C-alpha positions in Angstrom: 55.8 -74.1 60.2 52.5 -71.9 59.1 51.8 -74.6 56.3 52.0 -77.2 59.1 50.0 -75.3 61.6 47.1 -75.0 59.0 47.1 -78.8 58.0 46.4 -79.7 61.5 43.6 -77.1 62.2 42.0 -78.3 58.8 42.1 -81.6 59.9 40.9 -81.0 63.4 38.2 -78.6 62.1 35.4 -81.3 62.1 36.1 -82.9 65.6 35.8 -79.0 66.8 31.9 -78.6 65.5 31.6 -80.7 62.1 28.6 -79.9 60.1 25.8 -81.3 58.1 28.4 -81.8 55.2 26.9 -82.8 51.9 23.7 -82.0 53.3 24.1 -78.3 53.5 24.1 -78.2 49.8 21.0 -80.0 49.4 19.2 -78.0 51.9 20.4 -74.7 50.8 19.0 -75.5 47.5 15.7 -76.8 48.6 15.7 -73.4 50.3 16.5 -71.3 47.4 14.2 -73.3 45.3 11.5 -71.9 47.2 12.2 -68.5 46.2 10.2 -66.8 43.2 11.7 -66.6 39.8 12.6 -62.9 40.6 14.0 -63.7 43.8 16.5 -66.1 41.9 16.9 -63.6 39.4 18.6 -61.0 42.2 21.0 -63.5 43.1 22.1 -64.0 39.0 25.8 -65.7 38.7 25.7 -66.0 42.5 22.5 -68.5 42.8 24.4 -71.8 41.9 27.7 -71.3 44.2 25.3 -70.0 47.1 24.0 -73.6 46.7 27.3 -75.6 46.2 30.3 -73.1 47.7 28.9 -70.5 49.7 26.7 -72.4 52.2 30.2 -74.4 52.9 31.8 -71.4 54.1 32.3 -71.4 58.0 33.5 -75.2 57.1 36.0 -73.3 54.9 37.7 -70.6 56.6 40.9 -72.3 56.6 41.0 -72.3 53.0 42.7 -68.7 53.2 41.4 -65.1 54.2 39.3 -64.5 51.3 37.0 -67.2 52.5 37.5 -66.7 56.2 36.4 -63.2 56.1 32.7 -64.0 55.2 32.4 -65.7 58.5 33.9 -63.6 60.9 32.4 -60.9 63.2 33.8 -57.5 63.9 32.9 -58.3 67.9 35.4 -61.3 67.5 38.7 -60.1 65.7 41.2 -62.4 64.5 39.1 -65.3 65.2 38.6 -67.3 62.2 36.7 -70.3 63.2 33.4 -69.2 64.7 32.1 -72.5 66.6 28.4 -70.0 67.1 28.4 -70.8 63.0 27.8 -74.4 63.9 26.6 -74.9 67.7 23.8 -73.4 69.0 24.5 -71.0 72.0 22.5 -69.3 74.3 19.9 -66.8 72.6 21.3 -63.7 72.9 24.6 -65.1 71.4 22.6 -66.6 68.6 20.7 -63.4 67.9 24.0 -61.5 67.6 25.3 -63.9 65.4 22.5 -63.7 62.9 21.7 -60.1 63.1 25.7 -59.2 62.1 26.0 -61.6 59.2 22.3 -60.6 58.1 23.2 -57.2 58.3 26.5 -57.8 56.2 24.2 -59.2 53.1 21.6 -56.6 53.3 24.0 -53.9 53.2 26.2 -55.7 50.4 22.6 -56.1 48.3 22.0 -52.1 49.1 25.5 -51.2 47.9 25.0 -53.7 44.5 27.7 -56.2 45.7 25.9 -59.1 45.0 29.1 -61.7 45.3 29.7 -60.5 48.8 25.7 -60.7 49.8 25.7 -63.9 48.6 28.5 -65.4 50.6 27.3 -63.3 53.9 24.0 -65.3 53.0 25.7 -68.8 52.7 27.0 -68.2 56.2 23.6 -67.4 57.6 22.1 -70.5 55.6 25.1 -72.7 57.2 24.2 -71.4 60.7 20.5 -72.0 60.1 21.1 -75.4 59.3 23.8 -76.4 61.7 21.3 -75.4 64.5 18.6 -77.7 63.2 20.9 -80.8 62.4 20.4 -83.1 64.7 24.4 -83.7 65.3 24.6 -80.4 66.7 21.6 -79.4 69.2 22.4 -81.4 72.4 24.1 -79.0 74.8 27.4 -80.3 75.9 27.3 -83.3 74.0 27.9 -82.4 70.6 30.4 -86.1 70.0 27.4 -87.9 72.1 29.7 -89.8 74.7 26.9 -89.0 77.3 24.5 -90.6 75.0 26.8 -93.5 74.5 26.7 -94.2 78.6 22.8 -94.0 78.3 22.5 -95.8 75.2 25.5 -98.5 75.1 26.4 -99.2 71.6 27.3 -102.4 69.8 30.6 -103.9 70.2 31.3 -102.6 66.2 30.7 -98.9 67.5 32.2 -98.9 70.9 35.1 -96.9 69.8 33.4 -94.7 67.3 32.3 -91.3 68.0 28.9 -90.7 66.6 28.9 -87.1 65.7 29.6 -87.6 61.8 27.4 -90.9 61.6 24.5 -88.9 62.8 24.9 -86.0 60.4 26.4 -87.6 57.2 24.3 -88.9 54.3 23.3 -87.8 51.0 19.7 -87.2 50.4 17.4 -84.6 48.4 15.6 -82.3 50.2 12.4 -80.8 49.0 9.7 -78.6 50.6 7.2 -78.5 47.7 4.9 -75.5 47.9 6.1 -73.7 50.6 6.5 -69.9 50.4 8.9 -67.8 52.4 7.7 -65.7 54.7 8.8 -62.1 55.7 10.7 -62.1 59.0 10.6 -58.0 59.5 11.1 -54.6 58.3 14.8 -54.2 59.5 17.7 -56.4 59.7 17.3 -56.5 63.6 13.7 -57.2 63.6 13.9 -59.9 61.2 16.9 -61.5 63.0 15.0 -61.6 66.3 11.8 -63.3 64.6 14.3 -65.7 62.7 15.4 -66.5 65.7 12.4 -67.9 67.4 11.7 -69.5 64.0 14.8 -71.4 64.1 14.6 -72.3 68.1 11.5 -74.5 67.0 13.7 -76.3 64.6 16.4 -76.9 67.1 13.6 -78.4 69.6 12.6 -80.8 66.5 16.3 -82.0 65.6 16.4 -82.8 69.2 13.6 -85.0 68.6 15.4 -86.7 65.6 18.5 -87.8 67.5 17.6 -90.9 69.3 15.8 -92.2 66.9 19.3 -91.8 64.4 21.3 -93.3 67.0 19.2 -96.3 67.5 18.6 -96.8 63.8 22.6 -96.7 63.5 23.3 -99.3 65.9 20.5 -101.6 64.1 22.4 -100.9 61.0 19.1 -99.6 59.5 20.1 -97.0 56.9 16.8 -96.0 55.8 15.5 -95.1 58.9 18.7 -92.9 59.6 17.7 -91.0 56.5 14.2 -90.8 57.4 15.1 -89.1 60.5 17.9 -86.9 58.9 15.3 -85.4 56.6 12.4 -84.8 59.0 15.3 -82.0 60.2 16.8 -81.4 57.0 13.2 -80.2 55.8 12.4 -77.9 58.6 16.0 -76.5 58.4 15.1 -75.4 54.8 11.7 -73.8 55.3 13.9 -71.5 57.7 16.7 -71.1 55.4 14.0 -70.1 53.0 12.5 -67.4 55.2 16.0 -66.1 55.7 17.0 -66.0 52.1 13.5 -64.2 51.3 13.9 -61.7 53.9 17.5 -60.7 53.0 16.6 -60.1 49.3 13.6 -58.2 50.4 15.4 -55.8 52.6 18.5 -55.4 50.3 15.9 -53.9 47.8 14.2 -52.3 50.6 10.8 -53.3 49.2 9.4 -55.5 51.9 5.7 -56.1 51.7 3.3 -53.9 53.6 1.1 -56.5 54.5 3.8 -58.7 55.7 5.3 -56.7 57.7 2.4 -55.4 59.7 1.7 -58.7 61.0 5.0 -58.2 63.0 3.5 -54.8 64.7 3.4 -57.0 68.0 4.9 -60.3 69.3 3.6 -62.9 71.5 5.9 -63.4 74.3 4.0 -66.5 75.7 5.3 -68.5 72.6 9.0 -67.3 72.8 11.5 -69.2 75.2 12.6 -67.3 78.2 16.3 -66.8 78.9 15.9 -68.8 81.8 15.0 -71.9 79.6 18.7 -72.5 79.3 19.4 -73.9 75.4 15.7 -73.7 75.3 14.7 -76.6 78.4 14.3 -75.5 81.8 17.2 -76.2 83.9 17.4 -77.6 87.4 17.7 -74.2 89.3 14.1 -73.1 87.8 12.5 -76.1 89.2 11.8 -74.1 92.9 8.9 -72.0 92.6 5.7 -72.0 94.8 3.1 -73.5 95.0 4.6 -76.6 93.4 7.6 -77.8 92.4 7.6 -76.7 88.9 8.6 -74.3 86.5 7.1 -71.4 84.2 4.5 -73.4 81.7 3.7 -71.6 78.5 0.1 -71.7 77.3 -1.2 -72.9 80.4 -1.2 -73.4 84.3 0.3 -75.9 86.4 -2.2 -77.5 89.0 -0.5 -78.9 91.5 3.1 -79.2 89.2 1.4 -81.6 86.9 -1.9 -81.1 85.5 -2.5 -78.4 82.9 -5.5 -76.1 83.3 -6.2 -73.3 80.8 -5.1 -69.5 81.6 -8.0 -67.7 83.3 -8.1 -64.5 85.0 -10.8 -62.1 86.7 -11.0 -59.1 84.2 -12.9 -55.8 84.7 -15.2 -56.0 81.7 -18.3 -54.1 80.8 -18.7 -52.1 84.0 -17.9 -55.4 86.1 -15.9 -58.1 86.8 -15.9 -61.5 84.9 -13.8 -64.9 84.6 -12.2 -64.4 81.1 -10.2 -67.6 79.3 -6.7 -66.5 77.4 -5.5 -68.8 74.4 -2.1 -67.3 75.1 -0.4 -66.8 78.6 2.8 -68.1 80.8 1.4 -69.6 83.9 4.1 -69.2 86.9 4.6 -69.7 90.5 6.1 -67.1 93.2 10.1 -67.4 93.3 9.9 -67.1 89.7 11.4 -65.1 87.0 11.1 -64.8 82.9 13.4 -63.0 81.2 13.3 -62.2 77.6 15.8 -61.0 75.2 14.2 -57.5 73.3 16.0 -56.0 70.0 17.1 -52.2 70.8 14.8 -50.0 69.2 12.5 -52.4 67.5 9.3 -52.2 69.9 8.0 -49.3 71.6 5.7 -50.6 74.5 5.4 -54.1 76.6 1.7 -54.7 77.3 0.5 -57.7 79.7 -2.4 -59.0 82.0 -1.1 -60.2 85.3 -3.2 -61.5 88.3 -3.7 -64.9 90.0 -5.9 -68.0 88.8 -9.5 -67.4 89.8 -10.1 -70.6 90.9 -6.7 -72.2 91.8 -5.4 -69.1 92.9 -8.4 -67.5 94.8 -6.4 -67.5 98.3 -3.1 -66.4 97.2 -1.4 -63.0 97.1 1.3 -62.2 94.6 3.1 -58.9 93.6 3.8 -58.8 89.7 6.9 -56.5 89.0 8.2 -55.7 85.5 11.8 -54.9 85.1 13.6 -53.2 82.0 17.3 -53.6 82.2 17.2 -54.3 85.8 15.2 -51.2 86.1 11.6 -51.1 87.7 9.1 -50.3 85.7 6.3 -51.2 87.1 4.8 -53.6 89.9 1.4 -54.0 91.7 0.1 -56.7 94.6 -3.0 -58.6 93.9 -4.9 -61.2 95.9 -6.7 -64.0 94.4 -9.9 -62.3 94.4 -9.0 -59.1 92.6 -9.0 -58.3 89.2 -6.0 -58.9 86.8 -4.1 -56.0 86.4 -2.5 -54.8 83.0 0.7 -53.3 82.5 1.8 -50.5 79.8 5.3 -50.2 80.1 7.6 -48.0 77.8 10.4 -50.2 76.5 12.4 -47.3 75.3 16.6 -48.6 75.9 15.3 -51.8 76.9 17.2 -54.8 75.7 16.2 -57.2 78.5 12.6 -57.6 79.6 12.3 -59.6 83.0 8.9 -60.4 84.5 9.2 -61.3 88.1 6.5 -62.9 90.8 6.9 -62.9 94.6 4.9 -64.2 97.5 2.8 -60.9 99.1 0.8 -62.6 101.8 -2.3 -65.0 101.4 -1.8 -68.7 100.9 1.6 -69.4 99.2 0.0 -72.9 98.1 -2.3 -70.6 96.2 0.0 -68.3 94.1 -0.9 -69.7 90.7 0.5 -66.7 88.9 -0.5 -65.6 85.3 1.1 -63.4 82.8 -1.5 -63.9 80.1 -1.3 -61.9 76.4 2.2 -60.8 77.1 3.3 -59.1 73.8 6.0 -56.4 72.5 4.6 -54.1 70.7 5.6 -51.2 68.0 
């Protein structure tokens, strides 16, 4: 009976989540080729198997406990098949997956156990590759049955699930002269930066989904491969960064200059948790003064026209209008919530205020919460200079920025969080 169940589970695994399949090897091997000779030498006899076997471990978990243990988490005891290693979830869950398996790989390297390290690294590579695979990045429609309602298939494909055709194929992946970058000085920091690096790859993979499906309908295999390669190439650079970082942390020799670039993180470049699955869900479209959502890198005048981020600031003993390259423009009845890795960052800094032109007649209260506790708050009118927040992040893992109406004309409540940063 146990043998029968194992066979059933093995057969059903591709239907549960699937994977790139054969391209996993091509992507991982491209990432390994981008490492230095010294880094490949660190892997020794595990270099080849990492690119041909270990990167498939999350798909091979039903082969036995000796394989499954490298794709299981302590927080999910007894769960052999982790769907989260195949389908991206919400950012906090994705962060925990990366943090756990990167931690396992680094600990094994530091203990001199290259075999275990390479297997855990293979699990990390697999997750990154699936989370940047076009067949895995459409929330709630992994088999593309909804897509088939919007893009009706030809008769020959009427009853065919599209997951496997979208990801199947054989192609080579190269990333040329790409030089992997260090992602942090600790596992927690590296997992956090890797998460946001990976988010851009997930979004790029989504952009390939419709072209792939249209090419499948047209029977154009070259167009299918071309779109797949765009996602796979991006995925290979992310995997290369992850492997480079694991090897550096495993030898306790991260480059000091490379680490310095992570002394602060620009939150304006990070997706807030309100952007469910990396897009703004309908419930976020209720802010004033316009029907719209938070806009990263600008302000939406009237909800549709992008305008640069500007604030009145105190400068050289006076008040001047200054334009900022980084920031988030919001309305009131709006919150922005961000994941913060525990113990990595010391302080949160931001300039908050109203747009000096669009928000001249408005009034907004700006509040910063850490783990649902108020850290600081200020009420400003549209003719006042922006306020600088410097908030202690001790013990904070969830940072929330809230803008609420506070008098004035609600149609002018163009709130701005300029240069929001996590600082070590």
